[in-house]
A tleap script that builds the chain and sets N, CA, C and O, in Angstrom:
source leaprc.protein.ff14SB
mol = sequence {
  NMET SER THR GLU SER VAL CYS PRO LYS CYS
  GLN SER GLU ASN ILE TYR GLN ASP GLY ASN
  LEU TRP VAL CYS PRO GLU CYS ALA ASN GLU
  TRP THR ALA PHE SER SER GLN SER VAL VAL
  THR THR PRO ALA ASP ASP GLY SER ILE ARG
  ASP ALA PHE GLY ASN ILE LEU ALA ASN GLY
  ASP THR ILE THR ILE LEU LYS ASP LEU LYS
  ILE LYS GLY SER ASN SER ALA ILE LYS GLY
  GLY THR LYS VAL LYS ASN ILE ARG LEU SER
  ASP ALA GLY ASP GLY HIE ASN LEU SER GLY
  LYS ILE GLU GLY PHE GLY VAL MET ASN LEU
  LYS SER GLU PHE VAL LYS LYS CILE
}
set mol.1.N position { 7.555 21.655 25.537 }
set mol.1.CA position { 7.613 20.442 24.784 }
set mol.1.C position { 7.866 19.285 25.746 }
set mol.1.O position { 8.740 19.358 26.609 }
set mol.2.N position { 7.103 18.239 25.586 }
set mol.2.CA position { 7.259 17.094 26.478 }
set mol.2.C position { 8.425 16.237 26.011 }
set mol.2.O position { 8.764 16.230 24.827 }
set mol.3.N position { 9.019 15.536 26.919 }
set mol.3.CA position { 10.117 14.652 26.566 }
set mol.3.C position { 9.588 13.229 26.496 }
set mol.3.O position { 8.956 12.746 27.436 }
set mol.4.N position { 9.842 12.575 25.404 }
set mol.4.CA position { 9.420 11.198 25.211 }
set mol.4.C position { 10.468 10.284 25.840 }
set mol.4.O position { 11.642 10.643 25.922 }
set mol.5.N position { 10.041 9.108 26.280 }
set mol.5.CA position { 10.995 8.201 26.895 }
set mol.5.C position { 11.165 6.903 26.122 }
set mol.5.O position { 12.194 6.241 26.256 }
set mol.6.N position { 10.177 6.523 25.313 }
set mol.6.CA position { 10.282 5.302 24.513 }
set mol.6.C position { 9.653 5.523 23.144 }
set mol.6.O position { 8.816 6.410 22.970 }
set mol.7.N position { 10.058 4.718 22.185 }
set mol.7.CA position { 9.480 4.751 20.845 }
set mol.7.C position { 8.079 4.147 20.898 }
set mol.7.O position { 7.906 3.066 21.460 }
set mol.8.N position { 7.073 4.814 20.326 }
set mol.8.CA position { 5.720 4.262 20.358 }
set mol.8.C position { 5.557 3.027 19.471 }
set mol.8.O position { 4.588 2.285 19.631 }
set mol.9.N position { 6.478 2.796 18.549 }
set mol.9.CA position { 6.355 1.656 17.643 }
set mol.9.C position { 7.015 0.396 18.197 }
set mol.9.O position { 6.409 -0.675 18.208 }
set mol.10.N position { 8.283 0.530 18.665 }
set mol.10.CA position { 9.024 -0.658 19.104 }
set mol.10.C position { 9.375 -0.644 20.593 }
set mol.10.O position { 9.972 -1.592 21.103 }
set mol.11.N position { 9.004 0.431 21.282 }
set mol.11.CA position { 9.235 0.582 22.719 }
set mol.11.C position { 10.707 0.673 23.089 }
set mol.11.O position { 11.072 0.411 24.235 }
set mol.12.N position { 11.559 1.041 22.135 }
set mol.12.CA position { 12.981 1.189 22.410 }
set mol.12.C position { 13.234 2.470 23.199 }
set mol.12.O position { 12.566 3.480 22.983 }
set mol.13.N position { 14.192 2.426 24.106 }
set mol.13.CA position { 14.559 3.610 24.878 }
set mol.13.C position { 15.659 4.415 24.185 }
set mol.13.O position { 15.989 5.514 24.630 }
set mol.14.N position { 16.230 3.882 23.104 }
set mol.14.CA position { 17.302 4.557 22.380 }
set mol.14.C position { 16.712 5.498 21.337 }
set mol.14.O position { 16.732 5.195 20.144 }
set mol.15.N position { 16.188 6.636 21.780 }
set mol.15.CA position { 15.588 7.602 20.868 }
set mol.15.C position { 16.291 8.941 21.013 }
set mol.15.O position { 16.953 9.199 22.019 }
set mol.16.N position { 16.145 9.789 20.008 }
set mol.16.CA position { 16.742 11.120 20.087 }
set mol.16.C position { 15.839 12.116 19.365 }
set mol.16.O position { 14.990 11.741 18.556 }
set mol.17.N position { 16.043 13.385 19.678 }
set mol.17.CA position { 15.248 14.435 19.071 }
set mol.17.C position { 16.012 15.064 17.917 }
set mol.17.O position { 17.198 15.372 18.039 }
set mol.18.N position { 15.320 15.254 16.787 }
set mol.18.CA position { 15.909 15.873 15.603 }
set mol.18.C position { 14.960 16.975 15.142 }
set mol.18.O position { 14.001 16.715 14.415 }
set mol.19.N position { 15.229 18.193 15.566 }
set mol.19.CA position { 14.324 19.306 15.247 }
set mol.19.C position { 13.019 19.140 15.998 }
set mol.19.O position { 13.013 19.074 17.228 }
set mol.20.N position { 11.913 19.071 15.269 }
set mol.20.CA position { 10.598 18.891 15.895 }
set mol.20.C position { 10.194 17.431 15.992 }
set mol.20.O position { 9.110 17.130 16.492 }
set mol.21.N position { 11.025 16.527 15.533 }
set mol.21.CA position { 10.686 15.109 15.517 }
set mol.21.C position { 11.533 14.318 16.502 }
set mol.21.O position { 12.676 14.672 16.793 }
set mol.22.N position { 10.948 13.243 17.005 }
set mol.22.CA position { 11.689 12.245 17.759 }
set mol.22.C position { 11.983 11.116 16.791 }
set mol.22.O position { 11.136 10.785 15.962 }
set mol.23.N position { 13.173 10.511 16.877 }
set mol.23.CA position { 13.605 9.480 15.947 }
set mol.23.C position { 14.076 8.260 16.725 }
set mol.23.O position { 14.787 8.376 17.722 }
set mol.24.N position { 13.667 7.091 16.252 }
set mol.24.CA position { 14.139 5.829 16.823 }
set mol.24.C position { 15.105 5.203 15.820 }
set mol.24.O position { 14.680 4.834 14.725 }
set mol.25.N position { 16.392 5.071 16.156 }
set mol.25.CA position { 17.353 4.497 15.216 }
set mol.25.C position { 17.184 2.988 15.017 }
set mol.25.O position { 17.716 2.436 14.054 }
set mol.26.N position { 16.466 2.321 15.897 }
set mol.26.CA position { 16.304 0.878 15.786 }
set mol.26.C position { 15.252 0.480 14.762 }
set mol.26.O position { 15.443 -0.491 14.030 }
set mol.27.N position { 14.123 1.228 14.697 }
set mol.27.CA position { 13.061 0.878 13.749 }
set mol.27.C position { 12.802 1.978 12.727 }
set mol.27.O position { 11.898 1.842 11.902 }
set mol.28.N position { 13.577 3.075 12.760 }
set mol.28.CA position { 13.465 4.208 11.832 }
set mol.28.C position { 12.119 4.909 11.934 }
set mol.28.O position { 11.678 5.536 10.970 }
set mol.29.N position { 11.471 4.816 13.063 }
set mol.29.CA position { 10.199 5.499 13.278 }
set mol.29.C position { 10.462 6.951 13.648 }
set mol.29.O position { 11.393 7.248 14.396 }
set mol.30.N position { 9.631 7.864 13.116 }
set mol.30.CA position { 9.725 9.278 13.450 }
set mol.30.C position { 8.344 9.756 13.880 }
set mol.30.O position { 7.341 9.393 13.266 }
set mol.31.N position { 8.288 10.565 14.928 }
set mol.31.CA position { 7.023 11.079 15.418 }
set mol.31.C position { 7.234 12.431 16.065 }
set mol.31.O position { 8.351 12.795 16.432 }
set mol.32.N position { 6.127 13.182 16.200 }
set mol.32.CA position { 6.227 14.483 16.852 }
set mol.32.C position { 6.126 14.300 18.349 }
set mol.32.O position { 5.655 13.268 18.826 }
set mol.33.N position { 6.565 15.292 19.087 }
set mol.33.CA position { 6.538 15.207 20.545 }
set mol.33.C position { 5.118 15.318 21.080 }
set mol.33.O position { 4.865 14.962 22.231 }
set mol.34.N position { 4.184 15.807 20.261 }
set mol.34.CA position { 2.825 16.026 20.731 }
set mol.34.C position { 1.889 14.881 20.412 }
set mol.34.O position { 0.732 14.899 20.834 }
set mol.35.N position { 2.354 13.895 19.684 }
set mol.35.CA position { 1.509 12.743 19.385 }
set mol.35.C position { 2.340 11.481 19.483 }
set mol.35.O position { 3.566 11.520 19.389 }
set mol.36.N position { 1.665 10.370 19.672 }
set mol.36.CA position { 2.381 9.104 19.754 }
set mol.36.C position { 2.287 8.343 18.435 }
set mol.36.O position { 2.726 7.196 18.353 }
set mol.37.N position { 1.714 8.971 17.393 }
set mol.37.CA position { 1.601 8.318 16.106 }
set mol.37.C position { 2.761 8.717 15.215 }
set mol.37.O position { 3.327 9.800 15.367 }
set mol.38.N position { 3.107 7.862 14.309 }
set mol.38.CA position { 4.218 8.113 13.398 }
set mol.38.C position { 3.885 9.229 12.426 }
set mol.38.O position { 2.747 9.353 11.973 }
set mol.39.N position { 4.883 10.038 12.110 }
set mol.39.CA position { 4.737 11.067 11.095 }
set mol.39.C position { 5.189 10.514 9.757 }
set mol.39.O position { 4.488 10.656 8.756 }
set mol.40.N position { 6.342 9.891 9.730 }
set mol.40.CA position { 6.874 9.292 8.528 }
set mol.40.C position { 6.782 7.790 8.697 }
set mol.40.O position { 7.330 7.230 9.647 }
set mol.41.N position { 6.093 7.140 7.782 }
set mol.41.CA position { 5.913 5.703 7.887 }
set mol.41.C position { 6.475 5.035 6.644 }
set mol.41.O position { 6.774 5.694 5.647 }
set mol.42.N position { 6.612 3.741 6.716 }
set mol.42.CA position { 7.049 2.981 5.558 }
set mol.42.C position { 5.885 2.896 4.582 }
set mol.42.O position { 4.736 3.101 4.974 }
set mol.43.N position { 6.164 2.594 3.308 }
set mol.43.CA position { 5.083 2.497 2.335 }
set mol.43.C position { 4.033 1.479 2.774 }
set mol.43.O position { 4.351 0.470 3.403 }
set mol.44.N position { 2.795 1.759 2.434 }
set mol.44.CA position { 1.692 0.882 2.829 }
set mol.44.C position { 1.903 -0.518 2.270 }
set mol.44.O position { 2.347 -0.685 1.134 }
set mol.45.N position { 1.588 -1.498 3.063 }
set mol.45.CA position { 1.736 -2.879 2.633 }
set mol.45.C position { 0.505 -3.256 1.817 }
set mol.45.O position { -0.456 -3.819 2.341 }
set mol.46.N position { 0.551 -2.937 0.527 }
set mol.46.CA position { -0.573 -3.215 -0.351 }
set mol.46.C position { -0.393 -4.530 -1.102 }
set mol.46.O position { -1.129 -4.814 -2.047 }
set mol.47.N position { 0.566 -5.318 -0.690 }
set mol.47.CA position { 0.808 -6.607 -1.318 }
set mol.47.C position { 1.765 -6.535 -2.493 }
set mol.47.O position { 2.101 -7.567 -3.075 }
set mol.48.N position { 2.211 -5.341 -2.853 }
set mol.48.CA position { 3.137 -5.213 -3.971 }
set mol.48.C position { 4.542 -5.602 -3.525 }
set mol.48.O position { 4.911 -5.451 -2.360 }
set mol.49.N position { 5.303 -6.099 -4.471 }
set mol.49.CA position { 6.680 -6.498 -4.193 }
set mol.49.C position { 7.577 -5.335 -4.593 }
set mol.49.O position { 7.473 -4.821 -5.707 }
set mol.50.N position { 8.460 -4.919 -3.686 }
set mol.50.CA position { 9.328 -3.765 -3.909 }
set mol.50.C position { 10.786 -4.186 -3.843 }
set mol.50.O position { 11.146 -5.131 -3.142 }
set mol.51.N position { 11.626 -3.459 -4.594 }
set mol.51.CA position { 13.056 -3.726 -4.562 }
set mol.51.C position { 13.679 -3.088 -3.326 }
set mol.51.O position { 12.966 -2.560 -2.472 }
set mol.52.N position { 14.982 -3.134 -3.228 }
set mol.52.CA position { 15.675 -2.615 -2.043 }
set mol.52.C position { 15.496 -1.112 -1.867 }
set mol.52.O position { 15.693 -0.598 -0.766 }
set mol.53.N position { 15.127 -0.395 -2.931 }
set mol.53.CA position { 14.968 1.049 -2.864 }
set mol.53.C position { 13.510 1.482 -2.828 }
set mol.53.O position { 13.221 2.677 -2.883 }
set mol.54.N position { 12.582 0.524 -2.738 }
set mol.54.CA position { 11.165 0.846 -2.632 }
set mol.54.C position { 10.428 0.934 -3.945 }
set mol.54.O position { 9.243 1.266 -3.949 }
set mol.55.N position { 11.078 0.652 -5.063 }
set mol.55.CA position { 10.409 0.673 -6.365 }
set mol.55.C position { 9.552 -0.571 -6.522 }
set mol.55.O position { 9.976 -1.670 -6.166 }
set mol.56.N position { 8.354 -0.403 -7.050 }
set mol.56.CA position { 7.442 -1.535 -7.233 }
set mol.56.C position { 7.910 -2.363 -8.420 }
set mol.56.O position { 8.188 -1.828 -9.493 }
set mol.57.N position { 7.994 -3.678 -8.217 }
set mol.57.CA position { 8.410 -4.604 -9.265 }
set mol.57.C position { 7.183 -5.234 -9.913 }
set mol.57.O position { 6.152 -5.421 -9.266 }
set mol.58.N position { 7.306 -5.561 -11.202 }
set mol.58.CA position { 6.221 -6.198 -11.942 }
set mol.58.C position { 6.801 -7.313 -12.799 }
set mol.58.O position { 8.007 -7.357 -13.041 }
set mol.59.N position { 5.939 -8.210 -13.256 }
set mol.59.CA position { 6.372 -9.274 -14.158 }
set mol.59.C position { 6.982 -8.658 -15.405 }
set mol.59.O position { 6.444 -7.698 -15.955 }
set mol.60.N position { 8.115 -9.215 -15.856 }
set mol.60.CA position { 8.766 -8.743 -17.062 }
set mol.60.C position { 9.811 -7.669 -16.845 }
set mol.60.O position { 10.501 -7.295 -17.794 }
set mol.61.N position { 9.955 -7.159 -15.636 }
set mol.61.CA position { 10.954 -6.129 -15.344 }
set mol.61.C position { 12.365 -6.702 -15.452 }
set mol.61.O position { 12.574 -7.914 -15.399 }
set mol.62.N position { 13.320 -5.797 -15.606 }
set mol.62.CA position { 14.740 -6.148 -15.571 }
set mol.62.C position { 15.311 -5.603 -14.273 }
set mol.62.O position { 15.057 -4.456 -13.906 }
set mol.63.N position { 16.081 -6.428 -13.582 }
set mol.63.CA position { 16.646 -6.044 -12.288 }
set mol.63.C position { 18.151 -6.260 -12.302 }
set mol.63.O position { 18.690 -6.935 -13.180 }
set mol.64.N position { 18.815 -5.681 -11.321 }
set mol.64.CA position { 20.248 -5.886 -11.110 }
set mol.64.C position { 20.445 -6.417 -9.699 }
set mol.64.O position { 19.821 -5.925 -8.758 }
set mol.65.N position { 21.297 -7.405 -9.544 }
set mol.65.CA position { 21.642 -7.945 -8.233 }
set mol.65.C position { 22.556 -6.938 -7.545 }
set mol.65.O position { 23.517 -6.471 -8.157 }
set mol.66.N position { 22.280 -6.589 -6.281 }
set mol.66.CA position { 23.047 -5.562 -5.581 }
set mol.66.C position { 24.342 -6.055 -4.952 }
set mol.66.O position { 25.317 -5.307 -4.878 }
set mol.67.N position { 24.364 -7.298 -4.501 }
set mol.67.CA position { 25.572 -7.806 -3.852 }
set mol.67.C position { 25.785 -9.258 -4.242 }
set mol.67.O position { 24.877 -9.908 -4.760 }
set mol.68.N position { 26.974 -9.760 -3.996 }
set mol.68.CA position { 27.260 -11.157 -4.301 }
set mol.68.C position { 26.353 -12.048 -3.466 }
set mol.68.O position { 26.244 -11.881 -2.252 }
set mol.69.N position { 25.698 -13.003 -4.137 }
set mol.69.CA position { 24.794 -13.921 -3.445 }
set mol.69.C position { 25.319 -15.345 -3.565 }
set mol.69.O position { 25.455 -15.873 -4.669 }
set mol.70.N position { 25.613 -15.963 -2.428 }
set mol.70.CA position { 26.060 -17.355 -2.421 }
set mol.70.C position { 24.882 -18.240 -2.790 }
set mol.70.O position { 23.742 -17.980 -2.406 }
set mol.71.N position { 25.177 -19.279 -3.533 }
set mol.71.CA position { 24.156 -20.243 -3.918 }
set mol.71.C position { 24.262 -21.427 -2.976 }
set mol.71.O position { 25.315 -22.050 -2.844 }
set mol.72.N position { 23.161 -21.718 -2.333 }
set mol.72.CA position { 23.142 -22.802 -1.353 }
set mol.72.C position { 23.506 -24.129 -2.025 }
set mol.72.O position { 22.934 -24.492 -3.052 }
set mol.73.N position { 24.451 -24.836 -1.437 }
set mol.73.CA position { 24.881 -26.127 -1.958 }
set mol.73.C position { 25.881 -26.037 -3.090 }
set mol.73.O position { 26.145 -27.033 -3.763 }
set mol.74.N position { 26.442 -24.858 -3.309 }
set mol.74.CA position { 27.408 -24.683 -4.393 }
set mol.74.C position { 28.558 -23.814 -3.915 }
set mol.74.O position { 28.421 -23.065 -2.948 }
set mol.75.N position { 29.681 -23.914 -4.588 }
set mol.75.CA position { 30.830 -23.076 -4.254 }
set mol.75.C position { 30.801 -21.741 -4.984 }
set mol.75.O position { 31.571 -20.838 -4.657 }
set mol.76.N position { 29.930 -21.611 -5.958 }
set mol.76.CA position { 29.879 -20.385 -6.755 }
set mol.76.C position { 28.889 -19.383 -6.167 }
set mol.76.O position { 28.115 -19.697 -5.263 }
set mol.77.N position { 28.939 -18.169 -6.711 }
set mol.77.CA position { 28.055 -17.104 -6.249 }
set mol.77.C position { 27.617 -16.269 -7.441 }
set mol.77.O position { 28.308 -16.195 -8.457 }
set mol.78.N position { 26.465 -15.647 -7.298 }
set mol.78.CA position { 25.996 -14.699 -8.309 }
set mol.78.C position { 26.622 -13.361 -7.950 }
set mol.78.O position { 26.452 -12.871 -6.834 }
set mol.79.N position { 27.338 -12.775 -8.881 }
set mol.79.CA position { 28.069 -11.529 -8.629 }
set mol.79.C position { 27.120 -10.338 -8.589 }
set mol.79.O position { 26.116 -10.299 -9.301 }
set mol.80.N position { 27.455 -9.368 -7.743 }
set mol.80.CA position { 26.714 -8.122 -7.704 }
set mol.80.C position { 26.839 -7.412 -9.041 }
set mol.80.O position { 27.913 -7.408 -9.642 }
set mol.81.N position { 25.749 -6.810 -9.514 }
set mol.81.CA position { 25.750 -6.150 -10.807 }
set mol.81.C position { 25.218 -7.014 -11.930 }
set mol.81.O position { 25.055 -6.542 -13.055 }
set mol.82.N position { 24.940 -8.294 -11.634 }
set mol.82.CA position { 24.398 -9.192 -12.646 }
set mol.82.C position { 22.978 -8.765 -12.995 }
set mol.82.O position { 22.164 -8.528 -12.102 }
set mol.83.N position { 22.675 -8.666 -14.286 }
set mol.83.CA position { 21.335 -8.297 -14.731 }
set mol.83.C position { 20.485 -9.553 -14.896 }
set mol.83.O position { 20.956 -10.585 -15.374 }
set mol.84.N position { 19.231 -9.440 -14.490 }
set mol.84.CA position { 18.267 -10.513 -14.669 }
set mol.84.C position { 17.096 -9.910 -15.430 }
set mol.84.O position { 16.428 -9.002 -14.934 }
set mol.85.N position { 16.849 -10.416 -16.637 }
set mol.85.CA position { 15.788 -9.888 -17.483 }
set mol.85.C position { 14.528 -10.732 -17.337 }
set mol.85.O position { 14.581 -11.919 -17.016 }
set mol.86.N position { 13.402 -10.087 -17.580 }
set mol.86.CA position { 12.106 -10.756 -17.632 }
set mol.86.C position { 11.805 -11.566 -16.369 }
set mol.86.O position { 11.557 -12.769 -16.443 }
set mol.87.N position { 11.828 -10.904 -15.215 }
set mol.87.CA position { 11.566 -11.591 -13.955 }
set mol.87.C position { 10.092 -11.956 -13.839 }
set mol.87.O position { 9.245 -11.403 -14.541 }
set mol.88.N position { 9.801 -12.877 -12.960 }
set mol.88.CA position { 8.435 -13.273 -12.634 }
set mol.88.C position { 8.257 -13.132 -11.134 }
set mol.88.O position { 9.112 -13.552 -10.354 }
set mol.89.N position { 7.139 -12.538 -10.737 }
set mol.89.CA position { 6.825 -12.434 -9.317 }
set mol.89.C position { 6.248 -13.762 -8.869 }
set mol.89.O position { 5.376 -14.322 -9.533 }
set mol.90.N position { 6.727 -14.260 -7.758 }
set mol.90.CA position { 6.257 -15.542 -7.243 }
set mol.90.C position { 6.320 -15.503 -5.734 }
set mol.90.O position { 6.910 -14.592 -5.152 }
set mol.91.N position { 5.724 -16.475 -5.109 }
set mol.91.CA position { 5.799 -16.573 -3.656 }
set mol.91.C position { 6.228 -17.983 -3.304 }
set mol.91.O position { 5.407 -18.898 -3.228 }
set mol.92.N position { 7.521 -18.145 -3.089 }
set mol.92.CA position { 8.057 -19.466 -2.765 }
set mol.92.C position { 7.791 -19.846 -1.317 }
set mol.92.O position { 8.018 -20.991 -0.924 }
set mol.93.N position { 7.309 -18.890 -0.515 }
set mol.93.CA position { 6.986 -19.180 0.872 }
set mol.93.C position { 8.161 -19.032 1.821 }
set mol.93.O position { 7.972 -19.042 3.038 }
set mol.94.N position { 9.359 -18.895 1.300 }
set mol.94.CA position { 10.538 -18.776 2.155 }
set mol.94.C position { 11.213 -17.413 2.014 }
set mol.94.O position { 12.394 -17.266 2.327 }
set mol.95.N position { 10.455 -16.410 1.538 }
set mol.95.CA position { 11.003 -15.074 1.378 }
set mol.95.C position { 11.504 -14.787 -0.012 }
set mol.95.O position { 11.744 -13.629 -0.355 }
set mol.96.N position { 11.668 -15.816 -0.823 }
set mol.96.CA position { 12.096 -15.640 -2.202 }
set mol.96.C position { 10.856 -15.313 -3.020 }
set mol.96.O position { 10.027 -16.184 -3.282 }
set mol.97.N position { 10.733 -14.035 -3.426 }
set mol.97.CA position { 9.505 -13.620 -4.084 }
set mol.97.C position { 9.700 -13.237 -5.552 }
set mol.97.O position { 8.785 -12.694 -6.172 }
set mol.98.N position { 10.869 -13.510 -6.110 }
set mol.98.CA position { 11.154 -13.261 -7.519 }
set mol.98.C position { 11.751 -14.513 -8.134 }
set mol.98.O position { 12.395 -15.314 -7.458 }
set mol.99.N position { 11.522 -14.662 -9.427 }
set mol.99.CA position { 12.105 -15.773 -10.155 }
set mol.99.C position { 12.613 -15.243 -11.483 }
set mol.99.O position { 11.931 -14.457 -12.141 }
set mol.100.N position { 13.790 -15.661 -11.877 }
set mol.100.CA position { 14.336 -15.206 -13.149 }
set mol.100.C position { 15.482 -16.091 -13.596 }
set mol.100.O position { 16.118 -16.768 -12.789 }
set mol.101.N position { 15.735 -16.073 -14.908 }
set mol.101.CA position { 16.814 -16.873 -15.477 }
set mol.101.C position { 18.094 -16.062 -15.451 }
set mol.101.O position { 18.158 -14.966 -16.007 }
set mol.102.N position { 19.112 -16.606 -14.803 }
set mol.102.CA position { 20.417 -15.959 -14.700 }
set mol.102.C position { 21.388 -16.745 -15.571 }
set mol.102.O position { 21.549 -17.955 -15.412 }
set mol.103.N position { 22.035 -16.031 -16.501 }
set mol.103.CA position { 22.946 -16.679 -17.434 }
set mol.103.C position { 24.071 -17.389 -16.668 }
set mol.103.O position { 24.724 -16.799 -15.807 }
set mol.104.N position { 24.275 -18.646 -16.997 }
set mol.104.CA position { 25.311 -19.439 -16.354 }
set mol.104.C position { 24.816 -20.190 -15.116 }
set mol.104.O position { 25.515 -21.065 -14.605 }
set mol.105.N position { 23.611 -19.854 -14.629 }
set mol.105.CA position { 23.080 -20.503 -13.435 }
set mol.105.C position { 21.726 -21.157 -13.683 }
set mol.105.O position { 21.383 -22.142 -13.028 }
set mol.106.N position { 20.960 -20.622 -14.616 }
set mol.106.CA position { 19.618 -21.139 -14.870 }
set mol.106.C position { 18.583 -20.334 -14.098 }
set mol.106.O position { 18.852 -19.215 -13.661 }
set mol.107.N position { 17.409 -20.908 -13.935 }
set mol.107.CA position { 16.324 -20.223 -13.236 }
set mol.107.C position { 16.584 -20.259 -11.734 }
set mol.107.O position { 16.827 -21.317 -11.153 }
set mol.108.N position { 16.527 -19.084 -11.121 }
set mol.108.CA position { 16.793 -18.968 -9.684 }
set mol.108.C position { 15.677 -18.174 -9.026 }
set mol.108.O position { 15.091 -17.286 -9.646 }
set mol.109.N position { 15.386 -18.489 -7.783 }
set mol.109.CA position { 14.494 -17.682 -6.966 }
set mol.109.C position { 15.343 -16.673 -6.204 }
set mol.109.O position { 16.411 -17.012 -5.693 }
set mol.110.N position { 14.865 -15.425 -6.128 }
set mol.110.CA position { 15.611 -14.349 -5.480 }
set mol.110.C position { 14.719 -13.622 -4.487 }
set mol.110.O position { 13.493 -13.664 -4.586 }
set mol.111.N position { 15.349 -12.959 -3.535 }
set mol.111.CA position { 14.632 -12.089 -2.610 }
set mol.111.C position { 14.700 -10.665 -3.139 }
set mol.111.O position { 15.753 -10.213 -3.588 }
set mol.112.N position { 13.589 -9.965 -3.088 }
set mol.112.CA position { 13.534 -8.615 -3.650 }
set mol.112.C position { 14.393 -7.617 -2.878 }
set mol.112.O position { 14.717 -6.555 -3.408 }
set mol.113.N position { 14.764 -7.929 -1.659 }
set mol.113.CA position { 15.574 -7.010 -0.861 }
set mol.113.C position { 17.016 -6.920 -1.345 }
set mol.113.O position { 17.765 -6.055 -0.892 }
set mol.114.N position { 17.418 -7.808 -2.265 }
set mol.114.CA position { 18.792 -7.806 -2.775 }
set mol.114.C position { 18.875 -7.372 -4.231 }
set mol.114.O position { 19.904 -7.572 -4.875 }
set mol.115.N position { 17.800 -6.776 -4.762 }
set mol.115.CA position { 17.799 -6.386 -6.168 }
set mol.115.C position { 17.403 -4.925 -6.330 }
set mol.115.O position { 16.831 -4.309 -5.431 }
set mol.116.N position { 17.729 -4.388 -7.510 }
set mol.116.CA position { 17.380 -3.015 -7.868 }
set mol.116.C position { 16.730 -3.047 -9.241 }
set mol.116.O position { 17.248 -3.673 -10.166 }
set mol.117.N position { 15.588 -2.367 -9.373 }
set mol.117.CA position { 14.911 -2.287 -10.653 }
set mol.117.C position { 15.685 -1.346 -11.579 }
set mol.117.O position { 16.159 -0.290 -11.160 }
set mol.118.N position { 15.800 -1.752 -12.840 }
set mol.118.CA position { 16.500 -0.918 -13.828 }
set mol.118.C position { 15.478 -0.100 -14.579 }
set mol.118.O position { 15.838 0.677 -15.462 }
savepdb mol mol.pdb
quit
């Protein structure tokens, strides 16, 4: 078995062997020692918006906020566990790809990486 020296995806030298696979802890890439291509890859970028756990989101879904989110320009925050019903997928251009009405705050743009589909 050959010994790999760098990750083929990110070129990191911090790699380790786990059974028959080489693993890069920096980019989570996994590959076999006999090929330089990834064995386990992230879901295909088909343009779909996914939550923090990889579930595909759609218009009208109900989501839960995973952690407290500070509101820019305000002293208050949206608490983790807050439910947002009837979301809309949008592209605000700044990474905020969801829109929904949050009780007590009004309509807010959210990033899908901080939500979980219910």
